[in-house]
Structure formats: structure tokens, C-alpha cells
N, C-alpha and C positions, 0 to 999 in steps of 0.2 A: 295573545301573551304565548311565551314558549312554553316547550314541555319539559317543567321542572325535573322530572323524574331520569333527564338523561345529564350526565355530567357535562361540564364545561365543554371538554374535547369532542365529545360525542354531539353536543349541539351545535358548536362549531362547524361541523362536517357535514350535518343537516342542513344548516342555514345555506352555507357555499353551494351544497348540490342544488337546493332549491334557487337559489340566484341563478346559477348556469342553465337549470332547466326552464326557469321563469322566463329568461330571455330568448330561449329559442321559441316558446311556446309562443310568446308576447309577437314575436317575428312572425310564425304561423298565422296568428290572428290578424296581423296585418298592420299591427301596432308600430309606432317610430321606433329604432333603436340608436342610442347616441353611444359613441367610444368616447371615453373621457380620459385623460392624464390625472395621474393619480391624487394629486392633492388641488383639485378644481374645486370651483364651486357648483356642486351638485344639487345644492338646495333649488336653485331655476327648473332642472329638468325634471327632477321629485314633485316640484309642485305643480309640474305640467302633467304629469303621468306619463313621462318618457323613460323607457326602460334603458338602463346606462350599464355600460359594461368598462371593465377596465383592462387594455390591454398588457399593462406594466403587472397585473397580477396575474393574467391567462399566461404571459410569458415566462414569469417566476415558476408559476407552476409547471409548465413545459420543462422547465431547466433541473425542477427538482425530481421531476421523473424522466430525466436521462433524454429528453427528446428535442432538445434545443440545437445541436450541434446541425443537424442535417437542415433545418430550417435557417441556420446562419450561412451555411454553406450555399443554401438555394438563393438567399438573397446576395449574397457576396457573387455568385455567379452572375446575377444582372447588374454587378456596378457597384453596388452598396460596400463601401469599404468598411475594413475591418477596425478602421479607428474610429467609427461611430459607435453608438449605444448599441450593446448586445440584445437589450430589450426591443429595441427599434428595429433590428435584424432581425429577430425572431419572427416580431410581429408581421413585417414584411414579407419574410417567408410563408407564415401561415395564411396573409391574404391571398396568397397564389392557391395554394393547396387545399385551405379550409378544412383542414383535419389537422389533427393531434394528439400525443399521447394523453393530454391531458383535456381530450375531449373537445367540444366545437363550441365557439360564439358567433352569435349570426352577423354578417356584414352589416353595418352601419347604415342609416340613412341621414345621419348627421354626426358632427364630429366637436367635442368641447375641449379645447387646449389653454391650458394655462401655463406660463413658463417661469411660476416661483421654483421650480424643481431643475430647471437647465433650460438652455436655447435650443438644444438639439430636439426638443418635442417639436418645436415650431416646423421645422422643414420636414419633420417625420410627418407629422399630421397634414402638412400642405400636399405633400407626396399622396397619400391617401384620397385627400379631397379631389385632387385631379382625377387620379386612375379612378375613382368610383364618381366623379362628379356629383357630388354632395355637399351641403353648405358646411362651412368651417366656423364656428364661433370662437374668436381670439380671447383670453384675457392675460394682457401685458403688464405684470409686475414689476415695475423697476426696482432694481438692486439696492438695498441701503446701503449704500455707503457710510452713513451716520448710523449711531448706536440703535436708533429709534425708528421708526416709520414716521416719514414727515407729512405733514397735514397736508401737502400738495400731492403727495403721492395718493392718499387717502381718497382725495377728491378726484383724482384723476383715475383710478379705480372704480368709484362709484360711478362714476359716469360711463364705464364701460358695462357695469351690472345693468343700468339702466337701458343702455343699447342693447346687450343681450334678451331683456325682456322684450322688446320690440321685434329684434329676429325672430325669438322664440314662438310670439304672436302672428308673423308671418310667415313662418314655416308649417305652424299646426291649423290656422285658421280658426284659432280660438282666441278670447281674451284671457289676459294672464289672471289667475288666482292669487289676491295678495294675501287672502286670509289663510290659505293653504300654506303660501309660502312662509307667514309666520309661523305656522304649526311646523312646518318643516324645519326650519331655522333653531325652535327650542327643543326639538330631538336630536337633532345635530350635534348642537353643544352639550344636550346630557350624555349624548353617544362618546364626545370626545371628554367630557368630565369622567365619567366612570371607567373608560378607557385609561385614561391616566392614573386613575385612582387605583385600579386593579394592577397594574402594571407598577406602579411605586412601590406596592406592598413587598416588592423583591429587596426593599432596605431592610427587611428582618435579618437578623444573623441567628442561625442560619436563614437563608431565602427560602421562601415556601416553592420556590417555582423556579425550574430549569429554565436558564436564561433564553435558552434557543426556543421555548415555548413564544416568546414574544414575536417572533418571526413567523409562527403560524397563527397567532390571535390577531396579526395584522392584517391578514386577508379581509378579515370581515371588516373592520376599521377603515378600509380603504372602499369596498365595495358597497357598503349597504350603512354610511354614518347616516344617513338620514331616515332608517327604518326604527321602529320601537323595538323591533326584537334584536337589534344591537344594544341597545340600553338594556335590555334583560340579560342577553348575555355577559354583560361585562359585569353586571351586578352579581351575576351566579359566579363568575370568575373571581370577584373580590371576596364573596361569602366563602369560597373554597381555600383561597390563600388565609383567610382570617382564620378559621378553624385548623388550619396546619400550622398556623403560627401559634395559637393558643395551645396546640400539642408538643410544640417544641421540634416539630418536622422539619427536615430539610428536603432539599431537591430529590434526594434518591436515597432508596431503600439498601442499597446495597454498598455505599460508602459515603463518610462524610464530605462535607463542603470543605476544602482546606484553602481555596485561594478562591477571592472575589475580583474578577476582571469586567472592564466596560470594553465593550465591541462598538468600534468608531467605523461606521460605513455600512454598505449593503450586505447581505449574506450573500455567500458563494452557493448559490442555489443547487448548482450541479454537483455539489461537495458537500451540502449541508449534513448529511449523515456522518460522512468520514469525519468531518473539522468536530462535529460535537463530541463523538466517540473519544476522540483523541484528547481533547480539552477534559472529558471527564476522566478518561485513562490516570491524567495527571491530577484529578482532584480540584479541578477547575472548573468553576461556575460562572457564567455571564449573568451578571445582576442589573448592569446599567447599561445604557443604549442611548444614542440621541433618538431612535424610533419614537418612543413616546412621544417625547412633545412636539414630533414630528406633524402628528395629526391630532393635536391639542389644538385644534379650530375650535375655540369658544369665546362668545360674544351672547350680548342680550338679543332676544328674539326679535325685538323691535328697532335694533340698530344697525343699519345698514352700514353706517361710518365703521363701527366697531368690527362687522362682519368683514369689511375691506381691508380692514388693519389686520386681521387676524390670517386673511390669506397670504398678506405680504411679509408676515412674520415667520414664515418658514425659514429654519436654519440655514439652510442653503442660500436663501436668498438675504442673508445678513452678514455682516462685516466681521474680519477676522478677530476683532475684539470681544463680539458677541459670543462667539464660537468658542473662543478660549474659555469664556467666564461659563457658559454654558457648561463644558465637558468638566470644570475646575468643580461645578457647583455638583454634577453628577458624583463625580470623585468623591467629596465630601457626604452627600446625603446617603449613598450607597454602600459607602465604608470599603472602596475599591482599594485592592493590591497592587493591580496592576492594568493596562492597557494595551490592547491588542486594533492596531490600525490595519484597516483592510483597505490597501492602497489599490482601487478597482480600477482596470483600465477603461471600463465604460462610463463611469461618473466623472467625469473632470470637473465640475465644478465644486463636486465635495472634495476630490482627492489633490488639485492642484498646490492647495495650502495646507497639505497635512503635516509635511515635515516642519514647518515654522508653527503650525498649532501645537504637534507634538514638543518642539522645544520649548516653546511658553507654558504649557501645561506642566512638563516635568520641573521646569523652573519655580513656580509657583507651589507646586503640590508634594515634590520631592518623589513621585510616582512612578515606578519603572515603566517601560514601555518599549513595545517592537511594533516593525511594521513588515506586512507579508503581500505580495503583489499575486492579483487575483482579478477574476471579473464575476459579475453576479449570474450571468448564463451562458458566459462563452467559456467551456472547459478546457479549451485548447491554451488558455491564459494563465491557469493554475498549475500549483507544484505542491501535492500532497508533503512531499519529502520537505520544500523549502517552508511549510507552514509548519510542519512538527521540528523541525530545526530551530525556527523562530520561537514558537511556543517552549522549547524545552532550555532555550537561552532567558526567556521570560520567568520560567519556573525559577532559575537559579540566582535571578535578581530578585524575586521576591522573596525567596527564602534566606537571602542574605540580608535583605532589608528587616525581616522579621527577627532574625538572631539576633542582627544590630540593636533593634528595638528592646529584645528582652536584655541581653547584655547590658543595656543603659540604664535599663530600671532596676537592675541589681544593686 
């Protein structure tokens, strides 16, 4: 059980510190370490007691601590293009130096790669596998061109799950623990359920949370979805938010929540503080995001088919109709006044269709929106001046829409 005397943010930091320290300690003990993409079936490694670390999360932390640019430049000096994902470039730079401002992660003994988030990860992880001469377990998630996940896709993915189990048995020299797998599946689903519930409480007006907290809490749902401590943390987060809602408290003590916006895309980790502070200065609170649903990997503990379907259902792996419906639902549920689209240079699968998504969402909801150029961890692609200019334009549109609504109701 977690220490309930800590508030959720203190507990979050303690759990993350323990996670990274635990990985280094496991490596020192000679235990196997896996590196994994963010939304991959961690249940199999967890069931086999293999300590799993997430380079994307580590890269984001490096970016937030202003240490990404030097690692990016190092990887680019070795021929990696500036057009590929900056998470990959940060990680390849770290692979050479093995040190960063966000601390160390141990080098892996095996790799887990799932392309439901993008296809860059395939070559990224193949390169690491070649450089370190270690095994790579790949989960190929076909893109869902239809609205739902097709049955034949579920069968294809389930076959890969079965193959991964065999490979893990070969790598570890141990029989797979199916009882432990069922237990981890239950914990992972509960983590996702409580994560979605806690983040969903931002639907209250005013929201009990500063929306950028989503970016901080997200670290745990990435790194520790199969741990009981994660379930307990998000229960605590939900409890704290419910108490604030009952007391009528908003996200800030020093000013009211004037506008509620949705943020589409990954955070600019290198400018997290500056983007948050400017939004707050305008009375803008981020209440909605596609992030909570991204890690809502929910299925029954005995349902491998459901698990396969859940991992293929990530919104980045879905067609444009699903994406538009998803954002429109967020706009409705979270009572959103405007949308900020982060056109992230790194994340092509998310952002190539953003202009069309923006057009369709505005047609259906009438909610104003703006788009700014940036990057998740490459500070060279972000302009604070452009960001502020776009946000100010959004403020003007939201004010005009509110005024028009008031005039229409008189």
C-alpha cells in the first residue's frame, strides 16, 4: 500500500523516483532490463518479473529539465535526421553518453516495441537492437482504416502475444507464469480505469485541476500501469479532486478559471512552464485532452482478445472519423470554449491530419481553435512568441463567442 499521508503530487514523485532507482538496482543485481515503447503490452514483462523502462518518458523528463538539445545535436552529428522523432534523437544521444540531467536509466537486455503510436519506433528500436546486439520483440498493430478494430486484426495481434510469450521463455529460460499474467492484466485495467476517472473529474466547472497536471500524472500511467501502487495513486488523485469539487474550488487560488480549452497533441516539454504560465495569465485552463483515453487500455483479466483489441484502439491508430468523434465528445463532456492544436514536428501520425480534424471539429461544434508549431523535446522548433500570438487570437475568438451567446440569450 502507498503512503496516504503524502498528497498525490508528492506520492507521484516518490513513485517515479522509486521506479528509476529500482531499475538501476535491478541492473546491478544482474536482472533483465527491458526498454519499451509507451503504449505497449507491458503485461508480459511484468508477469515475468522483467523490469521495464520507457525511453519516451525519460526523454520527456530530459526535455522538461532543459537537457534535450545537446543529446539531439549529438545524435544528429551521427547522421540521424532532424526530421525524425525528437524522443528517438534524445534517446540515441543518451545511448552514447549514458547520462542526462534527468538521471540515468540502465541499458536494456531486450526491447519491446509496439507501433500503435507510430512507425518511427520500429527503426528506432531496430537500431538499438543492432547497436547493443540484444533481442527485439515487436508487436505490429495494423492501422484501423475502418471505425472499429476488425476481428482479423485481433486474431493477428493475439498471435503476436502468443509468440512474445515463447520468446520471453527463451530469453529468461523460465516457463511463462499465466496466473501472474491474469493478475497483472487485472491491475493494469484497474490502473487505466482509475486514471481515466481521475482525469475525467476535470469536467466539473470550475475544474478542480490545472490541466497541465495531466502531463505530470501521465508519467506514472506510462511507467507503472501494471503496479498496484498506480491504482492507489489515481484513487488518491480522484479523492482530492472530488473534495475540491465539493468545496467549489477551481484550479488556482489566485485567479478564476475564465476559459476552458482542450489541448490536442503532446506537450512541449522544453517549454512546459512557459506555455502553462502564459495560458494561466489569460485565465485559460486546459481541461480536456486526448491523453487520458490514450492510456485507457481496459479489458477483462481473462480476455486476451479484449487485450489485443484495446492495444489496437489507441486514437493515433484509428481513422479520422474516430479522431473527430473523440475530440467532439471531449468538447461536449468537458464544456470546452476553445481548442489548441500543437502541430508537433516530431509526431507525424498525430499531426499530418490535424488541419482536416480541426476543420471538421469546428464545423460540428462551432468551437474556435488555433494551431501553433512546436516539438515535444526539440526546443529549436518552438517559438514562445508564436505560441502567445496564437493563444491571444484564441482568447479574442472565445470572448466574442461568449459575448454572442450572452446577447442571444437576452
